[in-house]
C-alpha positions as CSV (number, residue, x, y, z in Angstrom):
1,M,4.3,-175.5,-93.3
2,I,2.9,-173.4,-90.5
3,T,-0.8,-173.6,-89.9
4,T,-2.7,-170.8,-88.3
5,T,-6.0,-170.7,-86.5
6,W,-8.5,-167.8,-86.3
7,P,-8.2,-165.6,-84.5
8,P,-4.4,-165.6,-83.8
9,S,-3.7,-165.5,-80.1
10,L,-1.7,-162.7,-78.7
11,R,1.2,-165.2,-78.2
12,D,1.0,-166.5,-81.8
13,G,3.6,-164.4,-83.5
14,P,3.5,-166.4,-86.8
15,G,-0.3,-166.3,-86.8
16,M,-0.3,-162.5,-86.3
17,A,2.3,-162.0,-89.0
18,H,0.2,-164.1,-91.4
19,A,-2.8,-162.0,-90.6
20,Y,-0.8,-158.8,-91.2
21,A,0.4,-159.9,-94.6
22,H,-2.6,-161.8,-95.9
23,L,-5.7,-160.4,-94.2
24,L,-4.6,-156.8,-93.9
25,G,-2.2,-156.7,-96.9
26,W,0.5,-154.8,-94.9
27,P,4.1,-155.0,-96.0
28,I,6.2,-156.6,-93.2
29,W,9.8,-156.3,-92.1
30,V,11.4,-158.8,-89.7
31,D,14.3,-157.0,-88.1
32,S,15.5,-155.0,-91.1
33,E,14.6,-157.6,-93.8
34,R,11.5,-157.1,-96.0
35,V,9.6,-160.5,-95.9
36,G,7.1,-161.5,-98.6
37,P,3.6,-162.7,-97.6
38,E,4.3,-166.4,-98.3
39,Q,7.4,-166.4,-96.0
40,V,6.4,-164.1,-93.2
41,A,5.0,-166.6,-90.8
42,H,8.0,-168.9,-91.2
43,V,10.5,-166.1,-90.7
44,V,8.7,-164.8,-87.6
45,A,8.6,-168.4,-86.1
46,E,12.4,-168.8,-86.7
47,R,13.4,-165.4,-85.3
48,Q,11.4,-165.0,-82.2
49,P,11.8,-162.6,-80.5
50,S,12.3,-160.1,-83.3
51,A,11.3,-156.6,-84.3
52,V,8.3,-156.9,-86.7
53,T,7.5,-153.6,-88.4
54,T,5.2,-152.2,-91.1
55,V,4.8,-148.8,-92.9
56,C,1.9,-146.6,-92.3
57,S,0.6,-146.7,-95.9
58,G,-2.7,-148.6,-95.3
59,F,-3.5,-146.5,-92.2
60,D,-2.4,-143.5,-90.2
61,A,-1.1,-144.1,-86.7
62,V,-1.9,-141.7,-83.8
63,Q,0.5,-142.2,-80.9
64,V,-0.7,-141.0,-77.6
65,P,1.1,-141.0,-74.2
66,Y,0.0,-143.9,-72.0
67,I,-2.3,-142.3,-69.4
68,P,-4.2,-140.0,-71.8
69,G,-4.2,-142.7,-74.4
70,R,-5.8,-145.2,-72.1
71,H,-8.6,-142.7,-71.3
72,A,-9.1,-141.7,-75.0
73,L,-9.3,-145.3,-76.1
74,V,-11.9,-146.2,-73.5
75,T,-14.0,-143.2,-74.5
76,A,-13.6,-143.7,-78.3
77,E,-14.4,-147.4,-78.2
78,R,-17.9,-146.6,-76.8
79,K,-18.7,-145.8,-80.5
80,G,-17.0,-148.8,-82.0
81,A,-13.7,-150.6,-82.1
82,V,-10.5,-148.7,-82.6
83,P,-7.5,-150.9,-83.4
84,C,-4.8,-150.0,-80.9
85,L,-1.3,-151.1,-79.9
86,R,0.1,-150.7,-76.5
87,A,3.9,-150.2,-76.1
88,D,4.7,-151.2,-72.5
89,R,3.5,-148.3,-70.4
90,R,4.8,-145.7,-72.7
91,A,2.1,-145.1,-75.3
92,F,-1.0,-146.3,-77.2
93,T,-1.0,-146.2,-81.0
94,L,-4.5,-145.8,-82.5
95,F,-5.0,-146.9,-86.1
96,V,-7.2,-144.6,-88.2
97,E,-8.1,-144.3,-91.9
98,P,-5.1,-143.4,-94.1
99,G,-4.8,-139.7,-94.8
100,T,-7.1,-138.6,-92.0
101,G,-4.4,-138.0,-89.3
102,R,-3.7,-134.5,-90.7
103,S,-7.2,-133.5,-89.5
104,I,-5.9,-133.7,-85.9
105,A,-2.4,-132.5,-86.5
106,D,-3.1,-129.4,-84.4
107,L,-3.1,-131.7,-81.3
108,A,0.5,-132.8,-81.9
109,G,1.8,-130.1,-79.5
110,S,-0.1,-131.8,-76.7
111,G,1.9,-134.9,-76.9
112,L,0.4,-136.7,-79.9
113,K,2.5,-138.0,-82.7
114,I,0.9,-138.7,-86.1
115,L,2.6,-141.2,-88.4
116,S,1.5,-141.5,-92.0
117,G,2.8,-142.8,-95.3
118,D,5.5,-145.1,-96.6
119,E,8.3,-143.4,-94.7
120,A,6.7,-143.9,-91.3
121,R,7.2,-147.3,-89.6
122,I,5.7,-148.8,-86.5
123,E,6.5,-151.9,-84.5
124,L,3.9,-154.7,-84.3
125,P,3.4,-157.7,-82.1
126,P,5.2,-160.1,-81.6
127,T,7.9,-157.4,-81.1
128,P,8.9,-157.6,-77.5
129,G,7.1,-155.0,-75.4
130,V,4.4,-154.3,-78.1
131,L,0.9,-155.8,-77.6
132,W,-2.5,-155.4,-79.2
133,D,-5.0,-153.8,-76.9
134,T,-7.6,-154.0,-79.7
135,P,-6.4,-156.0,-82.8
136,P,-7.2,-154.7,-86.3
137,W,-9.4,-157.8,-87.1
138,H,-12.6,-159.2,-85.9
139,V,-12.2,-162.1,-83.6
140,D,-15.2,-164.0,-84.8
141,E,-14.3,-163.9,-88.5
142,A,-11.2,-163.3,-90.6
143,Q,-12.1,-159.8,-91.6
144,A,-10.3,-156.5,-91.0
145,V,-11.9,-153.9,-88.7
146,K,-13.1,-150.8,-90.6
147,L,-10.8,-147.9,-89.6
148,R,-12.4,-144.7,-88.4
149,A,-11.4,-141.2,-89.5
150,A,-9.0,-139.5,-87.1
151,G,-11.5,-136.6,-86.8
152,D,-14.0,-139.1,-85.2
153,L,-11.5,-139.5,-82.3
154,R,-10.9,-135.7,-81.8
155,K,-13.2,-135.2,-78.9
156,A,-11.9,-138.3,-77.0
157,L,-8.3,-137.2,-77.6
158,V,-8.9,-133.5,-76.6
159,D,-10.8,-134.5,-73.4
160,A,-8.1,-137.0,-72.4
161,L,-5.3,-134.5,-73.1
162,H,-7.1,-131.9,-71.0
163,L,-7.7,-134.3,-68.1
164,Y,-4.1,-135.5,-68.1
165,P,-2.0,-132.5,-69.2
166,R,1.6,-133.2,-70.2
167,P,3.9,-132.5,-67.3
168,R,6.8,-130.2,-68.2
169,G,9.6,-132.1,-69.8
170,E,7.6,-135.4,-70.1
171,W,6.2,-137.3,-73.1
């Protein structure tokens, strides 16, 4: 039996997987195998390092290139936490309320990518190279962070994309 502590540390892959499945209710795949909530911590512990993924059904994911994403995140978090992943120095992925990503779809040509629904998958920590910048749970209690609507982040995203325009052929 694997025991977990709260909050899971950023190096505790089984603890994070347990939080994804039990606290957040996200379906989890380890490598290409769907893993049930009762087994997820054990499977992650046995297979480290592995690719851990979920589908974007309980949230929309807004992927932003690294430099404008860093700026947008700092600005947006002045008004409250925004759960966010960092993939090396390639991109930030902001988690927003499900179904709200379409409200900023017009920004996609600026380098944003919006993922939504059961067909869209994203990698989660402890996948190598993927880290939580801001986890989707409160560190002081086992409770999920309330996701904000994507439209609430529009100004921060627009400002960041104007400050750091996409160089030709990049992002």
